[in-house]
Gaussian input, Z-matrix of N, CA and C with variables (Angstrom, degrees):
# hf/3-21g

backbone

0 1
 N
 C     1     B1
 C     2     B2     1     A1
 N     3     B3     2     A2     1     D1
 C     4     B4     3     A3     2     D2
 C     5     B5     4     A4     3     D3
 N     6     B6     5     A5     4     D4
 C     7     B7     6     A6     5     D5
 C     8     B8     7     A7     6     D6
 N     9     B9     8     A8     7     D7
 C    10    B10     9     A9     8     D8
 C    11    B11    10    A10     9     D9
 N    12    B12    11    A11    10    D10
 C    13    B13    12    A12    11    D11
 C    14    B14    13    A13    12    D12
 N    15    B15    14    A14    13    D13
 C    16    B16    15    A15    14    D14
 C    17    B17    16    A16    15    D15
 N    18    B18    17    A17    16    D16
 C    19    B19    18    A18    17    D17
 C    20    B20    19    A19    18    D18
 N    21    B21    20    A20    19    D19
 C    22    B22    21    A21    20    D20
 C    23    B23    22    A22    21    D21
 N    24    B24    23    A23    22    D22
 C    25    B25    24    A24    23    D23
 C    26    B26    25    A25    24    D24
 N    27    B27    26    A26    25    D25
 C    28    B28    27    A27    26    D26
 C    29    B29    28    A28    27    D27
 N    30    B30    29    A29    28    D28
 C    31    B31    30    A30    29    D29
 C    32    B32    31    A31    30    D30
 N    33    B33    32    A32    31    D31
 C    34    B34    33    A33    32    D32
 C    35    B35    34    A34    33    D33
 N    36    B36    35    A35    34    D34
 C    37    B37    36    A36    35    D35
 C    38    B38    37    A37    36    D36
 N    39    B39    38    A38    37    D37
 C    40    B40    39    A39    38    D38
 C    41    B41    40    A40    39    D39
 N    42    B42    41    A41    40    D40
 C    43    B43    42    A42    41    D41
 C    44    B44    43    A43    42    D42
 N    45    B45    44    A44    43    D43
 C    46    B46    45    A45    44    D44
 C    47    B47    46    A46    45    D45
 N    48    B48    47    A47    46    D46
 C    49    B49    48    A48    47    D47
 C    50    B50    49    A49    48    D48
 N    51    B51    50    A50    49    D49
 C    52    B52    51    A51    50    D50
 C    53    B53    52    A52    51    D51
 N    54    B54    53    A53    52    D52
 C    55    B55    54    A54    53    D53
 C    56    B56    55    A55    54    D54
 N    57    B57    56    A56    55    D55
 C    58    B58    57    A57    56    D56
 C    59    B59    58    A58    57    D57
 N    60    B60    59    A59    58    D58
 C    61    B61    60    A60    59    D59
 C    62    B62    61    A61    60    D60
 N    63    B63    62    A62    61    D61
 C    64    B64    63    A63    62    D62
 C    65    B65    64    A64    63    D63
 N    66    B66    65    A65    64    D64
 C    67    B67    66    A66    65    D65
 C    68    B68    67    A67    66    D66
 N    69    B69    68    A68    67    D67
 C    70    B70    69    A69    68    D68
 C    71    B71    70    A70    69    D69
 N    72    B72    71    A71    70    D70
 C    73    B73    72    A72    71    D71
 C    74    B74    73    A73    72    D72
 N    75    B75    74    A74    73    D73
 C    76    B76    75    A75    74    D74
 C    77    B77    76    A76    75    D75
 N    78    B78    77    A77    76    D76
 C    79    B79    78    A78    77    D77
 C    80    B80    79    A79    78    D78
 N    81    B81    80    A80    79    D79
 C    82    B82    81    A81    80    D80
 C    83    B83    82    A82    81    D81
 N    84    B84    83    A83    82    D82
 C    85    B85    84    A84    83    D83
 C    86    B86    85    A85    84    D84
 N    87    B87    86    A86    85    D85
 C    88    B88    87    A87    86    D86
 C    89    B89    88    A88    87    D87
 N    90    B90    89    A89    88    D88
 C    91    B91    90    A90    89    D89
 C    92    B92    91    A91    90    D90
 N    93    B93    92    A92    91    D91
 C    94    B94    93    A93    92    D92
 C    95    B95    94    A94    93    D93
 N    96    B96    95    A95    94    D94
 C    97    B97    96    A96    95    D95
 C    98    B98    97    A97    96    D96
 N    99    B99    98    A98    97    D97
 C   100   B100    99    A99    98    D98
 C   101   B101   100   A100    99    D99
 N   102   B102   101   A101   100   D100
 C   103   B103   102   A102   101   D101
 C   104   B104   103   A103   102   D102
 N   105   B105   104   A104   103   D103
 C   106   B106   105   A105   104   D104
 C   107   B107   106   A106   105   D105
 N   108   B108   107   A107   106   D106
 C   109   B109   108   A108   107   D107
 C   110   B110   109   A109   108   D108
 N   111   B111   110   A110   109   D109
 C   112   B112   111   A111   110   D110
 C   113   B113   112   A112   111   D111
 N   114   B114   113   A113   112   D112
 C   115   B115   114   A114   113   D113
 C   116   B116   115   A115   114   D114
 N   117   B117   116   A116   115   D115
 C   118   B118   117   A117   116   D116
 C   119   B119   118   A118   117   D117
 N   120   B120   119   A119   118   D118
 C   121   B121   120   A120   119   D119
 C   122   B122   121   A121   120   D120
 N   123   B123   122   A122   121   D121
 C   124   B124   123   A123   122   D122
 C   125   B125   124   A124   123   D123
 N   126   B126   125   A125   124   D124
 C   127   B127   126   A126   125   D125
 C   128   B128   127   A127   126   D126
 N   129   B129   128   A128   127   D127
 C   130   B130   129   A129   128   D128
 C   131   B131   130   A130   129   D129
 N   132   B132   131   A131   130   D130
 C   133   B133   132   A132   131   D131
 C   134   B134   133   A133   132   D132
 N   135   B135   134   A134   133   D133
 C   136   B136   135   A135   134   D134
 C   137   B137   136   A136   135   D135
 N   138   B138   137   A137   136   D136
 C   139   B139   138   A138   137   D137
 C   140   B140   139   A139   138   D138
 N   141   B141   140   A140   139   D139
 C   142   B142   141   A141   140   D140
 C   143   B143   142   A142   141   D141
 N   144   B144   143   A143   142   D142
 C   145   B145   144   A144   143   D143
 C   146   B146   145   A145   144   D144
 N   147   B147   146   A146   145   D145
 C   148   B148   147   A147   146   D146
 C   149   B149   148   A148   147   D147
 N   150   B150   149   A149   148   D148
 C   151   B151   150   A150   149   D149
 C   152   B152   151   A151   150   D150
 N   153   B153   152   A152   151   D151
 C   154   B154   153   A153   152   D152
 C   155   B155   154   A154   153   D153
 N   156   B156   155   A155   154   D154
 C   157   B157   156   A156   155   D155
 C   158   B158   157   A157   156   D156
 N   159   B159   158   A158   157   D157
 C   160   B160   159   A159   158   D158
 C   161   B161   160   A160   159   D159
 N   162   B162   161   A161   160   D160
 C   163   B163   162   A162   161   D161
 C   164   B164   163   A163   162   D162
 N   165   B165   164   A164   163   D163
 C   166   B166   165   A165   164   D164
 C   167   B167   166   A166   165   D165
 N   168   B168   167   A167   166   D166
 C   169   B169   168   A168   167   D167
 C   170   B170   169   A169   168   D168
 N   171   B171   170   A170   169   D169
 C   172   B172   171   A171   170   D170
 C   173   B173   172   A172   171   D171
 N   174   B174   173   A173   172   D172
 C   175   B175   174   A174   173   D173
 C   176   B176   175   A175   174   D174
 N   177   B177   176   A176   175   D175
 C   178   B178   177   A177   176   D176
 C   179   B179   178   A178   177   D177
 N   180   B180   179   A179   178   D178
 C   181   B181   180   A180   179   D179
 C   182   B182   181   A181   180   D180
 N   183   B183   182   A182   181   D181
 C   184   B184   183   A183   182   D182
 C   185   B185   184   A184   183   D183
 N   186   B186   185   A185   184   D184
 C   187   B187   186   A186   185   D185
 C   188   B188   187   A187   186   D186
 N   189   B189   188   A188   187   D187
 C   190   B190   189   A189   188   D188
 C   191   B191   190   A190   189   D189
 N   192   B192   191   A191   190   D190
 C   193   B193   192   A192   191   D191
 C   194   B194   193   A193   192   D192
 N   195   B195   194   A194   193   D193
 C   196   B196   195   A195   194   D194
 C   197   B197   196   A196   195   D195
 N   198   B198   197   A197   196   D196
 C   199   B199   198   A198   197   D197
 C   200   B200   199   A199   198   D198
 N   201   B201   200   A200   199   D199
 C   202   B202   201   A201   200   D200
 C   203   B203   202   A202   201   D201
 N   204   B204   203   A203   202   D202
 C   205   B205   204   A204   203   D203
 C   206   B206   205   A205   204   D204
 N   207   B207   206   A206   205   D205
 C   208   B208   207   A207   206   D206
 C   209   B209   208   A208   207   D207
 N   210   B210   209   A209   208   D208
 C   211   B211   210   A210   209   D209
 C   212   B212   211   A211   210   D210
 N   213   B213   212   A212   211   D211
 C   214   B214   213   A213   212   D212
 C   215   B215   214   A214   213   D213
 N   216   B216   215   A215   214   D214
 C   217   B217   216   A216   215   D215
 C   218   B218   217   A217   216   D216
 N   219   B219   218   A218   217   D217
 C   220   B220   219   A219   218   D218
 C   221   B221   220   A220   219   D219
 N   222   B222   221   A221   220   D220
 C   223   B223   222   A222   221   D221
 C   224   B224   223   A223   222   D222
 N   225   B225   224   A224   223   D223
 C   226   B226   225   A225   224   D224
 C   227   B227   226   A226   225   D225
 N   228   B228   227   A227   226   D226
 C   229   B229   228   A228   227   D227
 C   230   B230   229   A229   228   D228
 N   231   B231   230   A230   229   D229
 C   232   B232   231   A231   230   D230
 C   233   B233   232   A232   231   D231
 N   234   B234   233   A233   232   D232
 C   235   B235   234   A234   233   D233
 C   236   B236   235   A235   234   D234
 N   237   B237   236   A236   235   D235
 C   238   B238   237   A237   236   D236
 C   239   B239   238   A238   237   D237
 N   240   B240   239   A239   238   D238
 C   241   B241   240   A240   239   D239
 C   242   B242   241   A241   240   D240
 N   243   B243   242   A242   241   D241
 C   244   B244   243   A243   242   D242
 C   245   B245   244   A244   243   D243
 N   246   B246   245   A245   244   D244
 C   247   B247   246   A246   245   D245
 C   248   B248   247   A247   246   D246
 N   249   B249   248   A248   247   D247
 C   250   B250   249   A249   248   D248
 C   251   B251   250   A250   249   D249
 N   252   B252   251   A251   250   D250
 C   253   B253   252   A252   251   D251
 C   254   B254   253   A253   252   D252
 N   255   B255   254   A254   253   D253
 C   256   B256   255   A255   254   D254
 C   257   B257   256   A256   255   D255
 N   258   B258   257   A257   256   D256
 C   259   B259   258   A258   257   D257
 C   260   B260   259   A259   258   D258
 N   261   B261   260   A260   259   D259
 C   262   B262   261   A261   260   D260
 C   263   B263   262   A262   261   D261
 N   264   B264   263   A263   262   D262
 C   265   B265   264   A264   263   D263
 C   266   B266   265   A265   264   D264
 N   267   B267   266   A266   265   D265
 C   268   B268   267   A267   266   D266
 C   269   B269   268   A268   267   D267
 N   270   B270   269   A269   268   D268
 C   271   B271   270   A270   269   D269
 C   272   B272   271   A271   270   D270
 N   273   B273   272   A272   271   D271
 C   274   B274   273   A273   272   D272
 C   275   B275   274   A274   273   D273
 N   276   B276   275   A275   274   D274
 C   277   B277   276   A276   275   D275
 C   278   B278   277   A277   276   D276
 N   279   B279   278   A278   277   D277
 C   280   B280   279   A279   278   D278
 C   281   B281   280   A280   279   D279
 N   282   B282   281   A281   280   D280
 C   283   B283   282   A282   281   D281
 C   284   B284   283   A283   282   D282
 N   285   B285   284   A284   283   D283
 C   286   B286   285   A285   284   D284
 C   287   B287   286   A286   285   D285
 N   288   B288   287   A287   286   D286
 C   289   B289   288   A288   287   D287
 C   290   B290   289   A289   288   D288
 N   291   B291   290   A290   289   D289
 C   292   B292   291   A291   290   D290
 C   293   B293   292   A292   291   D291
 N   294   B294   293   A293   292   D292
 C   295   B295   294   A294   293   D293
 C   296   B296   295   A295   294   D294
 N   297   B297   296   A296   295   D295
 C   298   B298   297   A297   296   D296
 C   299   B299   298   A298   297   D297
 N   300   B300   299   A299   298   D298
 C   301   B301   300   A300   299   D299
 C   302   B302   301   A301   300   D300

   B1=1.4291
   B2=1.5247
   B3=1.3407
   B4=1.4441
   B5=1.5082
   B6=1.3284
   B7=1.4494
   B8=1.5192
   B9=1.3215
   B10=1.4474
   B11=1.4557
   B12=1.3468
   B13=1.4516
   B14=1.4897
   B15=1.3284
   B16=1.4779
   B17=1.5172
   B18=1.3190
   B19=1.4454
   B20=1.5801
   B21=1.2698
   B22=1.4869
   B23=1.5063
   B24=1.3330
   B25=1.4057
   B26=1.5590
   B27=1.3167
   B28=1.4913
   B29=1.5816
   B30=1.3425
   B31=1.4394
   B32=1.4748
   B33=1.2538
   B34=1.5733
   B35=1.5221
   B36=1.3268
   B37=1.4523
   B38=1.6373
   B39=1.3679
   B40=1.4317
   B41=1.4819
   B42=1.4027
   B43=1.4512
   B44=1.5305
   B45=1.3216
   B46=1.5181
   B47=1.4913
   B48=1.3046
   B49=1.4792
   B50=1.5288
   B51=1.3380
   B52=1.4501
   B53=1.5418
   B54=1.3483
   B55=1.4604
   B56=1.5349
   B57=1.3015
   B58=1.4683
   B59=1.4753
   B60=1.3246
   B61=1.4986
   B62=1.4847
   B63=1.4255
   B64=1.4829
   B65=1.5075
   B66=1.2988
   B67=1.4552
   B68=1.5329
   B69=1.3709
   B70=1.4750
   B71=1.5784
   B72=1.3181
   B73=1.3803
   B74=1.4598
   B75=1.3776
   B76=1.3799
   B77=1.5014
   B78=1.3055
   B79=1.4992
   B80=1.5675
   B81=1.3781
   B82=1.5126
   B83=1.4904
   B84=1.3205
   B85=1.4555
   B86=1.5192
   B87=1.4065
   B88=1.5481
   B89=1.4995
   B90=1.3355
   B91=1.4911
   B92=1.4963
   B93=1.3559
   B94=1.4268
   B95=1.5374
   B96=1.3420
   B97=1.4205
   B98=1.4734
   B99=1.2818
   B100=1.4425
   B101=1.5822
   B102=1.2890
   B103=1.4583
   B104=1.5143
   B105=1.3929
   B106=1.4822
   B107=1.4948
   B108=1.3095
   B109=1.4981
   B110=1.5004
   B111=1.2608
   B112=1.4622
   B113=1.5436
   B114=1.3848
   B115=1.4722
   B116=1.4661
   B117=1.3524
   B118=1.4106
   B119=1.5443
   B120=1.2984
   B121=1.4954
   B122=1.5776
   B123=1.2407
   B124=1.5205
   B125=1.5271
   B126=1.3250
   B127=1.4538
   B128=1.5446
   B129=1.2706
   B130=1.4876
   B131=1.5521
   B132=1.2612
   B133=1.4918
   B134=1.5476
   B135=1.3386
   B136=1.4723
   B137=1.4766
   B138=1.3315
   B139=1.4660
   B140=1.4670
   B141=1.3553
   B142=1.5104
   B143=1.5596
   B144=1.2987
   B145=1.5108
   B146=1.5469
   B147=1.2702
   B148=1.4033
   B149=1.5209
   B150=1.3479
   B151=1.4250
   B152=1.4346
   B153=1.4063
   B154=1.3702
   B155=1.5771
   B156=1.2873
   B157=1.4919
   B158=1.5367
   B159=1.4217
   B160=1.4506
   B161=1.5968
   B162=1.3202
   B163=1.5159
   B164=1.5577
   B165=1.3616
   B166=1.4112
   B167=1.5315
   B168=1.3708
   B169=1.4725
   B170=1.5097
   B171=1.3811
   B172=1.4178
   B173=1.5060
   B174=1.3169
   B175=1.4800
   B176=1.4821
   B177=1.4014
   B178=1.4564
   B179=1.5020
   B180=1.3282
   B181=1.4784
   B182=1.5224
   B183=1.3411
   B184=1.4262
   B185=1.5422
   B186=1.2927
   B187=1.5203
   B188=1.5152
   B189=1.2781
   B190=1.4224
   B191=1.5695
   B192=1.3103
   B193=1.4859
   B194=1.5830
   B195=1.2415
   B196=1.4254
   B197=1.5020
   B198=1.3945
   B199=1.4785
   B200=1.4934
   B201=1.2398
   B202=1.4545
   B203=1.5256
   B204=1.3479
   B205=1.4299
   B206=1.5624
   B207=1.3800
   B208=1.4572
   B209=1.5682
   B210=1.2984
   B211=1.4453
   B212=1.5673
   B213=1.2847
   B214=1.4611
   B215=1.5412
   B216=1.3832
   B217=1.4475
   B218=1.4350
   B219=1.3271
   B220=1.4563
   B221=1.4869
   B222=1.3811
   B223=1.4247
   B224=1.5228
   B225=1.2667
   B226=1.4476
   B227=1.4958
   B228=1.3822
   B229=1.4482
   B230=1.5755
   B231=1.3428
   B232=1.4161
   B233=1.5252
   B234=1.2572
   B235=1.5484
   B236=1.5253
   B237=1.3151
   B238=1.4420
   B239=1.4600
   B240=1.3636
   B241=1.4486
   B242=1.5209
   B243=1.3031
   B244=1.4921
   B245=1.5022
   B246=1.2984
   B247=1.5130
   B248=1.5394
   B249=1.4265
   B250=1.4593
   B251=1.4903
   B252=1.3046
   B253=1.4732
   B254=1.4954
   B255=1.3675
   B256=1.4071
   B257=1.5677
   B258=1.3108
   B259=1.3956
   B260=1.5311
   B261=1.2466
   B262=1.4401
   B263=1.6019
   B264=1.3043
   B265=1.4757
   B266=1.5081
   B267=1.3625
   B268=1.5233
   B269=1.4446
   B270=1.3269
   B271=1.4415
   B272=1.5765
   B273=1.3337
   B274=1.5099
   B275=1.5426
   B276=1.3156
   B277=1.3818
   B278=1.5390
   B279=1.2710
   B280=1.4610
   B281=1.5362
   B282=1.3297
   B283=1.5181
   B284=1.5025
   B285=1.3463
   B286=1.4554
   B287=1.5488
   B288=1.3511
   B289=1.4605
   B290=1.5712
   B291=1.3158
   B292=1.5340
   B293=1.4679
   B294=1.3785
   B295=1.4306
   B296=1.5821
   B297=1.2680
   B298=1.5453
   B299=1.5100
   B300=1.2562
   B301=1.4835
   B302=1.4414
   A1=108.69
   A2=118.78
   A3=120.54
   A4=109.69
   A5=119.74
   A6=124.72
   A7=108.99
   A8=118.08
   A9=122.82
   A10=111.38
   A11=120.52
   A12=122.84
   A13=106.82
   A14=112.58
   A15=120.32
   A16=110.90
   A17=118.21
   A18=119.56
   A19=112.59
   A20=113.86
   A21=120.79
   A22=111.48
   A23=119.77
   A24=126.34
   A25=108.65
   A26=114.89
   A27=120.19
   A28=108.35
   A29=119.25
   A30=120.20
   A31=112.31
   A32=119.03
   A33=121.90
   A34=110.00
   A35=121.05
   A36=117.65
   A37=106.54
   A38=111.97
   A39=116.16
   A40=118.70
   A41=114.37
   A42=119.98
   A43=112.16
   A44=113.04
   A45=116.25
   A46=111.99
   A47=117.79
   A48=124.49
   A49=111.59
   A50=115.92
   A51=121.61
   A52=107.28
   A53=118.27
   A54=121.06
   A55=109.70
   A56=111.90
   A57=120.70
   A58=108.20
   A59=115.95
   A60=120.55
   A61=107.69
   A62=111.84
   A63=119.68
   A64=110.28
   A65=116.38
   A66=116.09
   A67=109.30
   A68=115.67
   A69=120.39
   A70=106.28
   A71=112.24
   A72=120.75
   A73=106.51
   A74=119.37
   A75=125.38
   A76=110.08
   A77=116.94
   A78=123.62
   A79=111.34
   A80=115.16
   A81=119.77
   A82=109.92
   A83=116.86
   A84=121.57
   A85=108.42
   A86=113.71
   A87=117.95
   A88=105.79
   A89=112.82
   A90=120.18
   A91=108.05
   A92=112.90
   A93=118.47
   A94=111.62
   A95=122.09
   A96=124.43
   A97=110.69
   A98=112.63
   A99=119.61
   A100=108.42
   A101=112.78
   A102=121.58
   A103=111.86
   A104=118.95
   A105=119.66
   A106=112.37
   A107=117.84
   A108=118.55
   A109=111.70
   A110=123.15
   A111=125.15
   A112=105.59
   A113=115.25
   A114=121.13
   A115=112.18
   A116=118.03
   A117=122.79
   A118=106.66
   A119=117.77
   A120=120.12
   A121=111.56
   A122=112.36
   A123=117.72
   A124=111.06
   A125=114.92
   A126=120.35
   A127=108.41
   A128=113.92
   A129=122.19
   A130=107.48
   A131=116.71
   A132=122.31
   A133=106.45
   A134=111.07
   A135=118.79
   A136=117.76
   A137=113.82
   A138=119.83
   A139=113.09
   A140=117.76
   A141=117.67
   A142=107.28
   A143=110.46
   A144=116.20
   A145=109.48
   A146=117.55
   A147=126.72
   A148=107.75
   A149=120.83
   A150=128.98
   A151=108.70
   A152=117.93
   A153=123.53
   A154=109.10
   A155=116.08
   A156=119.78
   A157=107.71
   A158=112.86
   A159=116.55
   A160=109.04
   A161=113.91
   A162=115.78
   A163=103.33
   A164=113.89
   A165=121.31
   A166=108.87
   A167=116.31
   A168=122.31
   A169=108.44
   A170=112.51
   A171=119.58
   A172=111.23
   A173=118.27
   A174=124.72
   A175=106.36
   A176=117.21
   A177=121.92
   A178=110.38
   A179=115.14
   A180=123.36
   A181=105.79
   A182=117.34
   A183=123.43
   A184=108.06
   A185=118.62
   A186=122.26
   A187=107.52
   A188=119.98
   A189=126.23
   A190=115.46
   A191=117.41
   A192=121.85
   A193=108.96
   A194=123.17
   A195=124.86
   A196=110.63
   A197=114.70
   A198=117.31
   A199=109.27
   A200=113.64
   A201=124.06
   A202=111.36
   A203=119.65
   A204=123.12
   A205=102.46
   A206=114.05
   A207=118.35
   A208=111.03
   A209=116.99
   A210=122.83
   A211=113.84
   A212=113.97
   A213=120.33
   A214=111.03
   A215=119.81
   A216=118.44
   A217=111.13
   A218=117.07
   A219=124.95
   A220=105.52
   A221=117.45
   A222=125.59
   A223=110.04
   A224=117.82
   A225=123.93
   A226=105.36
   A227=119.16
   A228=121.21
   A229=106.90
   A230=118.88
   A231=119.16
   A232=112.23
   A233=115.71
   A234=122.51
   A235=104.08
   A236=119.88
   A237=127.75
   A238=113.53
   A239=121.84
   A240=123.84
   A241=108.98
   A242=115.03
   A243=118.50
   A244=109.27
   A245=114.13
   A246=116.06
   A247=108.20
   A248=108.43
   A249=118.29
   A250=108.96
   A251=119.37
   A252=122.72
   A253=107.55
   A254=112.08
   A255=119.19
   A256=111.11
   A257=117.53
   A258=123.51
   A259=113.31
   A260=118.18
   A261=124.00
   A262=115.07
   A263=113.99
   A264=116.47
   A265=108.24
   A266=116.02
   A267=121.77
   A268=105.35
   A269=112.24
   A270=121.89
   A271=108.17
   A272=112.75
   A273=119.94
   A274=106.74
   A275=118.72
   A276=128.67
   A277=110.94
   A278=119.51
   A279=123.79
   A280=106.93
   A281=112.87
   A282=118.52
   A283=111.36
   A284=116.27
   A285=123.92
   A286=103.56
   A287=112.62
   A288=117.36
   A289=108.71
   A290=115.32
   A291=113.81
   A292=111.67
   A293=113.46
   A294=117.03
   A295=109.58
   A296=118.06
   A297=119.54
   A298=105.94
   A299=112.35
   A300=122.29
   A301=111.91
   D1=120.44
   D2=-172.29
   D3=-122.96
   D4=-26.90
   D5=-178.85
   D6=-118.12
   D7=122.97
   D8=-177.31
   D9=-131.21
   D10=132.89
   D11=170.07
   D12=-88.49
   D13=104.22
   D14=-171.88
   D15=-66.01
   D16=-34.12
   D17=-178.55
   D18=-71.46
   D19=-39.56
   D20=176.45
   D21=-68.77
   D22=-37.45
   D23=178.03
   D24=-63.66
   D25=-52.18
   D26=-177.38
   D27=-67.04
   D28=-36.41
   D29=178.73
   D30=-67.60
   D31=-28.36
   D32=-177.80
   D33=-86.01
   D34=-3.20
   D35=-178.02
   D36=-70.79
   D37=147.04
   D38=-175.74
   D39=-63.11
   D40=-26.80
   D41=176.70
   D42=-154.79
   D43=155.23
   D44=178.60
   D45=-63.06
   D46=152.30
   D47=177.21
   D48=67.21
   D49=15.18
   D50=173.73
   D51=-108.47
   D52=97.07
   D53=-167.48
   D54=-79.92
   D55=160.06
   D56=-179.75
   D57=-124.68
   D58=120.69
   D59=178.85
   D60=-75.28
   D61=125.17
   D62=178.25
   D63=-89.96
   D64=-27.71
   D65=179.28
   D66=159.79
   D67=176.80
   D68=178.03
   D69=-111.61
   D70=145.80
   D71=172.45
   D72=-129.08
   D73=109.36
   D74=-169.69
   D75=56.58
   D76=-121.07
   D77=-177.30
   D78=-94.62
   D79=5.24
   D80=-173.43
   D81=-108.62
   D82=141.95
   D83=171.94
   D84=-103.96
   D85=137.71
   D86=178.01
   D87=-110.53
   D88=131.69
   D89=-178.69
   D90=-132.51
   D91=159.82
   D92=172.93
   D93=-131.12
   D94=151.15
   D95=178.50
   D96=-150.54
   D97=167.57
   D98=177.79
   D99=-116.78
   D100=127.19
   D101=177.78
   D102=-93.61
   D103=137.94
   D104=-172.95
   D105=-127.19
   D106=20.17
   D107=172.74
   D108=96.24
   D109=-13.35
   D110=-175.76
   D111=-90.59
   D112=144.69
   D113=179.68
   D114=-72.41
   D115=159.15
   D116=177.45
   D117=-124.28
   D118=135.97
   D119=-172.85
   D120=-63.32
   D121=160.09
   D122=-177.86
   D123=-63.34
   D124=142.48
   D125=177.15
   D126=-149.36
   D127=167.22
   D128=175.36
   D129=-145.09
   D130=147.24
   D131=-175.45
   D132=-122.78
   D133=154.13
   D134=173.12
   D135=-66.96
   D136=-26.03
   D137=178.44
   D138=-116.29
   D139=163.72
   D140=177.59
   D141=-76.31
   D142=162.51
   D143=176.98
   D144=-141.36
   D145=147.44
   D146=177.46
   D147=-103.10
   D148=130.59
   D149=178.21
   D150=-118.23
   D151=113.58
   D152=-177.01
   D153=-114.43
   D154=115.66
   D155=179.25
   D156=-84.28
   D157=116.02
   D158=-179.57
   D159=-84.59
   D160=-39.83
   D161=173.80
   D162=-153.15
   D163=159.74
   D164=-179.75
   D165=86.45
   D166=-148.99
   D167=-174.94
   D168=-150.47
   D169=137.21
   D170=174.71
   D171=-107.80
   D172=119.25
   D173=-179.16
   D174=-98.58
   D175=113.35
   D176=-175.20
   D177=-119.61
   D178=153.04
   D179=162.29
   D180=-121.53
   D181=119.07
   D182=-179.06
   D183=-117.87
   D184=116.89
   D185=178.55
   D186=51.01
   D187=42.95
   D188=173.53
   D189=85.29
   D190=-6.13
   D191=-176.71
   D192=-97.05
   D193=130.35
   D194=177.15
   D195=-88.40
   D196=138.16
   D197=173.53
   D198=-149.08
   D199=165.95
   D200=-178.26
   D201=-124.98
   D202=128.71
   D203=-175.58
   D204=-119.12
   D205=126.17
   D206=-174.32
   D207=-109.18
   D208=-179.48
   D209=179.79
   D210=-52.38
   D211=130.80
   D212=178.55
   D213=80.10
   D214=9.86
   D215=179.59
   D216=-111.01
   D217=156.34
   D218=-176.46
   D219=-122.04
   D220=139.23
   D221=169.12
   D222=-121.90
   D223=129.37
   D224=-179.82
   D225=-97.62
   D226=118.10
   D227=177.70
   D228=-96.69
   D229=118.94
   D230=-177.45
   D231=-65.22
   D232=156.19
   D233=178.94
   D234=-58.42
   D235=133.28
   D236=172.70
   D237=83.07
   D238=-6.52
   D239=-176.17
   D240=-69.50
   D241=133.03
   D242=174.95
   D243=-79.09
   D244=128.04
   D245=-178.73
   D246=-151.39
   D247=150.12
   D248=-177.42
   D249=-136.05
   D250=148.62
   D251=171.13
   D252=-93.34
   D253=128.83
   D254=-177.52
   D255=-89.54
   D256=160.52
   D257=174.89
   D258=-52.75
   D259=140.65
   D260=178.58
   D261=101.81
   D262=-2.41
   D263=178.27
   D264=-75.40
   D265=125.02
   D266=-179.77
   D267=-140.31
   D268=153.23
   D269=167.35
   D270=123.28
   D271=-150.43
   D272=-175.60
   D273=-117.29
   D274=134.16
   D275=-175.07
   D276=-122.47
   D277=127.13
   D278=172.00
   D279=-103.78
   D280=131.43
   D281=-179.78
   D282=-122.58
   D283=132.61
   D284=177.17
   D285=-118.25
   D286=121.80
   D287=-177.28
   D288=-144.32
   D289=164.01
   D290=172.55
   D291=-55.28
   D292=139.95
   D293=178.39
   D294=-78.13
   D295=144.75
   D296=179.58
   D297=-66.54
   D298=140.32
   D299=-179.81
   D300=-73.20

């Protein structure tokens, strides 16, 4: 699979915040998901991750600081950083993270 309609793929997912792995590039996994306004509990990961908002808005709290990521913007979450998605996050999100070994 080399060409993917990201909006169609995210829209076809059975539920929001249920990501779909599009594939691996080197040691990174590329995923897409649909945000529906509901918050997501705090988490932290062993590796850094890139969050790319394709449309809508991602409301984040990272290490206690609130920020908003809009369409066409990228936020790089450092490895080990505590982060949570706040209520009101809606749209399509592309995630690039370390692939599971």
